[in-house]
C-alpha positions in Angstrom: -4.0 4.2 29.0 -7.4 6.0 28.9 -10.7 4.1 28.9 -13.7 5.5 27.1 -17.5 5.5 27.3 -19.4 5.3 24.1 -19.9 9.1 24.0 -16.2 9.7 24.6 -15.0 7.4 21.9 -17.6 8.9 19.4 -16.3 12.4 20.3 -12.7 11.3 19.5 -14.0 9.9 16.2 -15.7 13.2 15.4 -12.7 15.3 16.2 -10.4 13.1 14.2 -12.7 13.4 11.2 -13.8 17.1 11.5 -10.9 18.8 13.2 -7.9 16.9 12.0 -9.4 15.9 8.6 -9.0 12.2 8.6 -11.8 10.8 6.5 -14.1 8.4 8.4 -13.6 5.8 5.7 -9.9 5.8 6.5 -10.5 5.0 10.1 -12.9 2.2 9.0 -10.2 0.9 6.7 -7.6 0.8 9.5 -10.1 -0.9 11.8 -10.8 -3.7 9.4 -7.2 -4.2 8.6 -6.3 -4.7 12.2 -9.1 -7.2 12.6 -7.6 -9.2 9.7 -4.2 -9.0 11.3 -5.5 -10.2 14.6 -7.1 -13.2 12.7 -3.8 -13.9 11.1 -2.1 -13.9 14.5 -4.6 -16.2 16.0 -5.4 -18.5 13.1 -2.1 -19.5 11.3 -4.1 -21.7 8.9 -6.6 -18.9 8.1 -6.1 -19.4 4.4 -7.8 -22.8 4.7 -10.7 -21.6 6.9 -14.3 -20.7 5.9 -15.2 -17.3 7.4 -18.6 -15.8 7.9 -18.8 -12.1 8.6 -22.0 -11.0 10.2 -22.7 -7.3 9.6 -25.1 -4.9 11.0 -26.3 -1.8 9.2 -24.1 0.8 11.0 -20.4 1.5 11.0 -19.6 -1.7 12.9 -21.0 -3.5 9.9 -18.9 -1.3 7.7 -15.8 -2.5 9.6 -16.9 -6.0 8.9 -17.2 -5.3 5.3 -13.6 -4.1 5.2 -12.6 -7.3 6.9 -14.4 -9.4 4.2 -12.6 -7.5 1.4 -9.2 -7.9 2.7 -9.6 -11.5 3.5 -11.0 -12.2 0.0 -8.2 -10.1 -1.5 -5.6 -12.2 0.4 -6.8 -15.3 -1.4 -9.4 -16.7 1.1 -12.1 -17.9 -1.3 -14.4 -19.1 1.4 -15.5 -15.7 2.6 -19.2 -14.9 3.0 -21.0 -11.9 4.4 -24.5 -11.8 6.0 -26.0 -8.4 6.2 -28.7 -8.0 8.9 -30.5 -5.3 6.9 -31.6 -4.4 3.5 -28.8 -2.8 1.4 -30.9 0.3 1.0 -30.5 1.0 4.7 -26.7 1.4 4.5 -25.3 4.8 4.4 -22.1 6.8 4.6 -18.8 4.8 5.0 -20.6 1.5 5.4 -22.4 2.0 2.1 -19.0 2.8 0.5 -17.6 -0.5 1.6 -20.7 -2.4 0.7 -20.5 -1.2 -2.8 -16.8 -2.2 -3.1 -17.5 -5.6 -1.7 -20.4 -6.1 -4.2 -18.2 -5.1 -7.1 -15.6 -7.7 -5.9 -18.3 -10.3 -6.2 -18.0 -11.4 -2.5 -21.2 -13.3 -1.6 -23.5 -11.1 0.5 -26.7 -12.7 2.0 -29.3 -10.4 3.4 -30.9 -11.7 6.6 -33.8 -9.4 7.4 -36.5 -11.5 9.1 -36.7 -14.3 11.8 -38.0 -16.6 9.1 -34.4 -16.7 7.8 -32.8 -17.7 11.1 -32.7 -21.5 10.1 -30.8 -20.5 6.9 -28.4 -18.4 9.1 -27.9 -21.3 11.4 -26.9 -23.4 8.4 -24.4 -20.7 7.3 -22.9 -20.5 10.8 -22.5 -24.3 10.9 -20.7 -24.4 7.6 -18.2 -21.7 8.7 -15.0 -22.4 10.6 -14.7 -18.8 12.0 -17.4 -16.2 12.7 -16.8 -12.4 12.7 -19.2 -10.4 14.8 -19.7 -7.0 13.2 -23.3 -6.5 14.2 -23.5 -3.8 16.9 -21.0 -1.2 18.0 -20.6 1.0 21.1 -23.9 2.8 20.7 -26.1 0.1 22.2 -28.3 1.5 24.9 -30.9 -1.3 25.4 -31.5 -5.1 25.3 -31.1 -6.7 21.9 -34.4 -8.0 20.5 -35.9 -9.6 17.5 -33.7 -10.6 14.6 -30.4 -9.4 16.2 -31.2 -11.4 19.4 -31.8 -14.6 17.4 -28.7 -14.1 15.2 -26.5 -13.6 18.3 -27.9 -16.6 20.0 -27.4 -18.7 16.9 -23.8 -17.6 16.6 -23.1 -18.6 20.2 -24.7 -21.9 19.7 -22.7 -22.6 16.6 -19.6 -23.4 18.8 -17.3 -21.7 16.3 -14.4 -19.2 17.2 -16.0 -15.7 17.2 -13.9 -12.5 16.7 -15.8 -9.4 17.8 -15.1 -6.0 16.0 -14.6 -3.3 18.6 -17.0 -4.8 21.2 -19.1 -7.9 21.5 -22.6 -7.3 20.2 -25.1 -7.0 23.0 -22.7 -5.5 25.5 -22.9 -2.1 27.1 -19.8 -0.1 26.2 -20.3 2.1 29.3 -21.2 -0.1 32.3 -20.2 -3.7 31.6 -23.9 -4.6 31.7 -24.9 -7.5 29.3 -28.1 -6.5 27.5 -29.8 -9.9 27.4 -28.3 -11.8 24.5 -24.7 -11.0 23.9 -22.0 -12.5 21.7 -19.5 -14.6 23.7 -16.4 -13.8 21.8 -13.0 -15.6 21.8 -11.2 -12.5 20.7 -12.3 -8.9 20.7 -10.3 -6.3 18.7 -11.2 -2.9 20.1 -10.2 0.4 18.5 -8.0 3.3 19.7 -8.6 2.8 23.4 -10.6 0.2 25.4 -14.2 0.9 26.3 -15.3 0.5 29.9 -17.6 -2.3 29.0 -14.9 -4.6 27.8 -13.1 -4.3 31.1 -15.8 -4.4 33.7 -17.7 -7.5 34.9 -19.9 -9.3 34.1 -19.4 -8.1 30.5 -15.6 -8.8 30.6 -16.4 -12.6 30.6 -17.9 -12.1 27.0 -14.8 -10.4 25.6 -12.3 -13.3 25.4 -8.8 -12.1 24.6 -8.8 -8.4 24.2 -6.6 -6.7 21.7 -6.3 -2.9 21.6 -5.2 -1.5 18.2 -4.4 1.9 16.8 -6.6 2.9 13.9 -5.1 6.3 13.4 -6.9 8.5 15.8 -4.1 11.0 16.7 -2.6 10.5 20.1 -2.8 14.2 20.9 -6.6 14.1 20.7 -6.6 11.1 23.1 -4.0 12.6 25.6 -5.7 16.0 25.7 -9.3 14.7 26.0 -11.2 15.0 29.3 -11.4 11.2 29.7 -11.0 10.5 33.4 -10.8 6.7 33.5 -7.6 4.8 32.9 -6.3 1.3 32.6 -3.5 0.5 34.9 -0.6 -0.9 32.9 2.6 -2.8 33.8 4.8 0.0 32.2 3.3 2.5 34.6 3.7 0.4 37.6 7.2 -0.5 36.7 8.3 3.1 37.4 7.6 2.5 41.1 10.2 -0.3 41.4 13.4 1.3 40.4 16.7 -0.3 41.3 17.7 0.5 44.8 21.1 2.4 45.4 23.7 0.4 47.2 24.2 3.0 50.0 20.8 2.8 51.6 19.5 1.3 54.9 16.2 0.2 56.4 15.4 3.7 57.4 15.6 4.8 53.7 12.5 2.8 53.0 10.3 4.0 55.8 8.5 2.8 58.8 4.9 1.6 58.8 2.7 1.6 61.9 -0.1 -0.9 61.7 -3.0 -0.6 64.2 -4.9 -3.9 63.9 -6.2 -7.0 65.6 -8.7 -8.2 68.2 -9.5 -11.5 69.8 -9.9 -14.0 67.1 -8.5 -11.8 64.4 -4.8 -11.7 65.2 -4.0 -13.2 61.8 -5.3 -10.1 60.0 -2.9 -7.9 61.9 0.0 -10.2 61.2 -0.7 -10.4 57.4 -1.0 -6.7 57.1 2.3 -6.2 58.9 4.2 -8.8 57.0 2.8 -7.6 53.6 4.2 -4.1 54.2 7.6 -5.6 54.5 7.2 -7.8 51.5 6.2 -4.6 49.5 9.5 -3.1 50.4 9.0 -1.1 53.6 12.2 -0.9 55.8 10.4 -1.3 59.1 7.0 -2.2 60.5 5.6 -1.9 64.0 2.4 -3.8 64.6 0.4 -2.2 67.5 -2.2 -4.6 68.8 -4.4 -5.1 71.9 -2.3 -5.9 75.0 -3.7 -9.5 75.0 -2.3 -10.2 71.5 1.2 -8.9 71.8 2.8 -12.0 73.3 1.0 -14.4 71.0 2.2 -12.3 68.0 5.8 -12.0 69.1 6.8 -15.4 67.9 5.3 -15.6 64.4 6.0 -12.0 63.5 9.9 -12.3 63.5 10.7 -9.3 61.3 7.8 -7.2 62.5 8.1 -5.2 65.7 5.2 -5.1 68.2 3.7 -2.7 70.6 0.9 -3.3 73.1 -2.0 -1.0 73.3 -4.6 -0.4 76.1 -7.6 -2.5 75.5 -11.3 -2.7 76.4 -12.8 -5.4 78.6 -13.6 -7.3 75.5 -9.9 -7.3 74.4 -10.2 -4.7 71.6 -8.1 -1.6 71.2 -9.5 1.1 73.5 -9.8 4.8 73.0 -7.3 5.0 75.9 -4.7 3.9 73.3 -4.9 7.3 71.5 -1.9 8.9 73.3 0.3 5.8 72.9 -0.5 5.6 69.2 0.3 9.3 68.6 3.6 8.7 70.4 4.3 5.7 68.2 3.6 7.7 65.1 6.4 10.2 65.7 8.9 8.4 63.4 6.5 6.7 61.1 5.7 7.6 57.5 2.3 5.9 57.2 -0.5 4.4 59.4 -2.3 1.2 58.3 -5.6 1.1 60.3 -8.3 -1.5 60.5 -7.5 -5.2 59.8 -9.3 -7.3 62.4 -9.8 -4.2 64.6 -13.4 -4.8 65.6 -16.3 -2.5 65.8 -16.4 -2.0 69.6 -17.8 1.5 70.3 -14.5 2.5 72.1 -12.5 1.2 69.1 -14.8 3.1 66.6 -14.4 6.4 68.6 -10.6 5.8 68.5 -10.7 5.5 64.7 -12.6 8.7 64.3 -10.2 10.6 66.6 -7.1 9.2 64.8 -8.5 10.3 61.4 -8.8 13.8 62.7 -5.4 13.9 64.3 -2.8 11.9 62.3 -0.5 13.9 60.1 0.9 11.0 58.0 -1.0 9.2 55.2 -3.4 6.5 56.4 -4.5 3.3 54.8 -7.9 2.3 56.2 -9.5 -1.1 55.6 -11.9 -3.6 57.1 -13.3 -2.6 60.5 -11.6 0.8 60.1 -13.9 1.4 57.2 -16.8 0.0 59.2 -15.9 2.6 61.9 -15.9 5.4 59.2 -19.2 4.2 57.9 -20.8 5.2 61.2 -19.8 8.8 60.6 -18.4 9.3 57.0 -18.1 13.1 57.4 -15.1 12.5 59.8 -13.1 11.9 56.6 -13.5 15.6 55.7 -11.6 16.5 58.9 -8.6 14.4 58.1 -5.2 16.2 58.2 -3.4 13.9 55.9 -4.2 11.8 52.8 -6.5 8.8 53.4 -6.7 5.6 51.2 -9.8 3.5 51.7 -9.8 -0.1 50.4 -13.4 -1.4 50.8 -14.9 -4.5 49.4 -18.4 -4.1 48.0 -20.0 -5.0 51.3 -18.0 -2.4 53.2 -18.7 0.1 50.4 -22.4 -0.5 50.8 -22.1 0.5 54.5 -20.1 3.5 53.6 -22.6 4.7 50.9 -25.9 2.9 51.5 -28.8 2.7 49.1 -26.7 2.8 46.0 -26.3 0.0 43.4 -22.6 -0.4 43.7 -21.7 -3.4 41.5 -23.5 -2.1 38.4 -22.0 1.4 38.9 -18.5 0.7 40.2 -16.7 3.5 38.4 -19.3 6.2 39.2 -19.7 5.2 42.9 -15.9 5.0 43.5 -15.4 8.4 41.7 -18.2 10.2 43.5 -17.2 8.8 46.9 -13.5 9.8 46.4 -14.6 13.3 45.4 -17.1 13.7 48.2 -14.9 12.7 51.0 -11.5 13.8 49.6 -10.0 10.3 49.7 -8.2 7.8 47.5 -10.5 4.8 47.2 -9.8 1.3 46.0 -13.2 -0.5 45.5 -12.1 -4.1 45.5 -13.5 -6.9 43.4 -13.1 -8.3 39.9 -11.4 -5.3 38.1 -10.7 -3.3 41.3 -11.4 0.4 40.7 -9.1 3.0 42.1 -10.5 6.6 42.4 -8.8 9.8 43.4 -10.4 13.1 44.7 -9.6 14.8 41.4 -12.0 12.6 39.5 -9.5 10.3 37.9 -10.3 6.6 38.1 -8.0 3.6 37.4 -9.2 0.1 36.4 -6.8 -2.7 37.5 -6.5 -5.7 35.2 -4.8 -8.2 37.5 -6.3 -10.7 39.9 -8.4 -13.8 39.8 -11.3 -15.5 41.6 -9.0 -17.6 43.7 -8.2 -14.4 45.6 -11.7 -14.3 47.1 -10.3 -15.6 50.3 -10.1 -14.5 54.0 -7.1 -12.2 54.6 -6.5 -11.2 51.0 -7.7 -7.7 51.8 -5.3 -7.4 54.8 -2.5 -8.3 52.5 -3.5 -5.4 50.1 -3.6 -3.0 53.0 -0.1 -3.9 54.0 1.2 -3.6 50.4 -0.2 -0.1 49.9 1.1 1.1 53.3 4.5 -0.4 52.5 4.6 1.5 49.3 3.6 4.8 50.9 6.4 4.3 53.5 8.8 4.5 50.5 7.6 8.0 49.8 5.4 6.9 46.9 2.4 9.2 46.7 -1.0 7.7 47.8 -2.6 7.6 44.3 0.4 5.8 42.8 0.7 3.5 45.9 -3.0 2.6 45.6 -2.6 1.8 41.8 0.6 0.0 42.1 -0.5 -1.8 45.3 -3.7 -3.2 43.7 -1.8 -4.2 40.5 1.0 -5.9 42.5 -1.5 -7.7 44.8 -3.5 -9.0 41.8 -0.3 -10.1 40.0 1.0 -12.0 43.1 -2.4 -13.8 43.1 -2.1 -14.6 39.4 1.3 -16.0 39.9 0.0 -18.2 42.7 -2.9 -19.3 40.6 -0.7 -20.2 37.7 1.4 -22.5 40.0 -1.4 -23.9 42.2 -4.7 -23.1 40.6 -7.6 -21.1 42.1 -8.9 -23.7 44.6 -7.2 -23.7 47.9 -5.4 -20.4 47.2 -5.0 -18.6 50.6 -3.9 -15.1 51.6 -0.5 -16.4 52.9 0.3 -17.6 49.3 -0.3 -14.1 48.0 1.9 -12.6 50.7 4.8 -14.9 49.9 4.5 -14.2 46.2 4.8 -10.4 46.5 8.6 -10.3 45.9 8.3 -12.6 42.8 5.5 -10.3 41.4 7.8 -7.3 41.9 10.5 -9.0 40.1 8.2 -9.9 37.2 7.2 -6.3 37.0 10.8 -5.2 36.9 11.6 -7.6 34.2 8.8 -6.8 31.9 
């Protein structure tokens, strides 16, 4: 599913109206009807509720007027509308719907000054449900004055709030909250989701998100130049087809994992075991010589190989030839978990990137090594998947505000260095060199724990070993990783969730995806 900016959704609206010939008032009618249906779904006793619909002067307010009309027409007598403008300011489709509502004798109260805020608070307090139809996707700056006071009053009323298309006060493009913002319980967004309703911190203001079809032709959406997408279960499900009976471990590939250093053996172990849990047939864990014997016992299903090490016990540049030999029958290289940033190890990472001819998944200290010379990525002979958290990303692309521009930063970095990039965090963003970006909906704050990233590295590598192309492996791997974390959280809660819990839940998450 595509995800739009304000400009992109406005262009889809324009094309639907001007090129296809669908009147704007029809789109507005469909939008309002879907909001009413959502209210019916969420409030079974809606007929007994008092509803206050708060409308701005634009098309978002027009949608709200449609909601008022249909609720009233369905026999809900306690429907009131507040208009945050003088009626003379309305125009176009919003004016058409205002005139209809007026002729139906639905009460409309104009709130046009801050002096009327006490009266508005009384109206909010008397209502059982509030509908936010104040501001749409065009907001570019902080909400001030009357609108600010109205939004804050609605939030303080402690009533369920349904936002029309997007919570008022929220940036449709970046997920930035412009000062005061409606904190909705339900947001009914139209046609396709907007970036702002998916990205944090704004996503915390959206509540339950419903995406509804208001009649914009799918051909316009599919053939648009929109590059950002939402990862969906239906897409991920295609990765996990039933396995034929006449297969063997070699069918599902062999992962080589280069990882570990003194004090960080666990990172290597989790990356290796996660690849198996994701379905890889074989995994070899290549570690510094001093870690091989300690890792032999807990690895069980994972094979191990000892590599030459530095005096500090990290993998040495001298390991290059041994690694290249190990790669001869492997489909993918996972590189970085617990690796260290010893100068010899960093040099090894750079050399491997320029030499390896199978896809690579690079994480943690592998990324920190790359950050010392990002241009080395342009010399890679095979596809590279990077999985940085925001701190690692800041080292890779310094002096850039990453968290407020996650999509753009990931997109530009993937293009610049010709890599697939999963920028981890709340709503992990996956970018490919062709400019396409995918937003992941799974995961939870309990996953902010040591080793969770190592598990993701192993999952993606394990998927690539099964001949899944890197972009699909990254999308699917991130979704699967987050879903496994969600299943753990549903059972145990967020507190105390550890990476090992996520690892062990991977098969159950795959089963959940297959059954959906």
